[in-house]
Wavefront OBJ file of the C-alpha trace (Angstrom):
o trace
v 30.633 97.587 125.163
v 32.921 95.321 127.276
v 34.160 93.347 124.229
v 35.001 96.638 122.509
v 37.086 97.691 125.555
v 38.860 94.250 125.575
v 39.690 94.472 121.883
v 41.208 97.976 122.392
v 43.293 96.855 125.404
v 44.591 93.811 123.338
v 45.214 96.082 120.323
v 47.253 98.451 122.607
v 49.314 95.493 123.979
v 50.191 94.338 120.494
v 51.099 97.841 119.370
v 53.371 98.248 122.190
v 55.023 94.918 121.430
v 55.380 95.597 117.788
v 56.865 99.031 118.655
v 59.200 97.571 120.969
v 60.511 95.080 118.432
v 60.920 97.689 115.769
v 62.899 99.948 118.111
v 65.050 96.987 119.240
v 65.886 96.223 115.607
v 66.569 99.837 114.808
v 68.844 100.592 117.903
v 72.076 100.609 115.858
v 70.548 103.320 113.787
v 68.731 105.323 116.388
v 71.478 105.435 119.006
v 73.684 107.897 117.236
v 70.834 110.194 116.757
v 69.870 110.092 120.366
v 73.526 110.637 121.422
v 73.714 113.542 119.069
v 70.582 115.211 120.488
v 71.815 114.771 124.085
v 75.244 116.140 123.098
v 73.560 119.219 121.540
v 71.622 119.975 124.734
v 74.898 119.410 126.802
v 77.164 121.727 124.586
v 74.761 124.359 123.961
v 75.880 126.677 126.767
v 79.420 126.292 125.714
v 78.501 127.153 122.047
v 76.560 130.138 123.152
v 79.344 131.354 125.287
v 81.954 130.972 122.485
v 79.671 132.845 120.058
v 79.077 135.735 122.463
v 82.896 136.036 122.744
v 83.136 135.888 118.950
v 85.512 132.962 119.131
v 85.510 131.432 115.625
v 85.243 127.684 115.331
v 88.585 126.227 115.145
v 90.537 123.121 116.346
v 88.449 122.785 119.340
v 85.360 122.083 117.349
v 87.128 119.591 115.092
v 88.602 117.764 118.231
v 85.229 117.761 119.766
v 83.753 116.336 116.479
v 86.438 113.479 116.321
v 85.843 112.609 120.014
v 82.028 112.466 119.385
v 82.632 110.156 116.402
v 84.828 107.838 118.589
v 81.951 107.728 121.137
v 79.231 106.932 118.614
v 81.349 104.228 117.057
v 81.917 102.545 120.403
v 78.209 102.928 121.275
v 77.193 101.372 118.078
v 79.579 98.500 118.438
v 78.100 97.851 121.874
v 74.554 97.939 120.544
v 75.370 95.328 117.918
l 1 2 3 4 5 6 7 8 9 10 11 12 13 14 15 16 17 18 19 20 21 22 23 24 25 26 27 28 29 30 31 32 33 34 35 36 37 38 39 40 41 42 43 44 45 46 47 48 49 50 51 52 53 54 55 56 57 58 59 60 61 62 63 64 65 66 67 68 69 70 71 72 73 74 75 76 77 78 79 80
């Protein structure tokens, strides 16, 4: 029984290490998605307010998209 527990602990350590290496190598790909999810949570109240006032998407949305693209580009350059 003790050997089984030791094997499970070592397997868990190896799994965490492998997951860490995979995430480290994929950070340039995952970072934009993580930033996008965070921005969606941050801007959700603004979007809801604008929808309630029946304000159509216009230059504000496109300006925001351009700024978001710049931020993601800068973040991915830093990640590399």
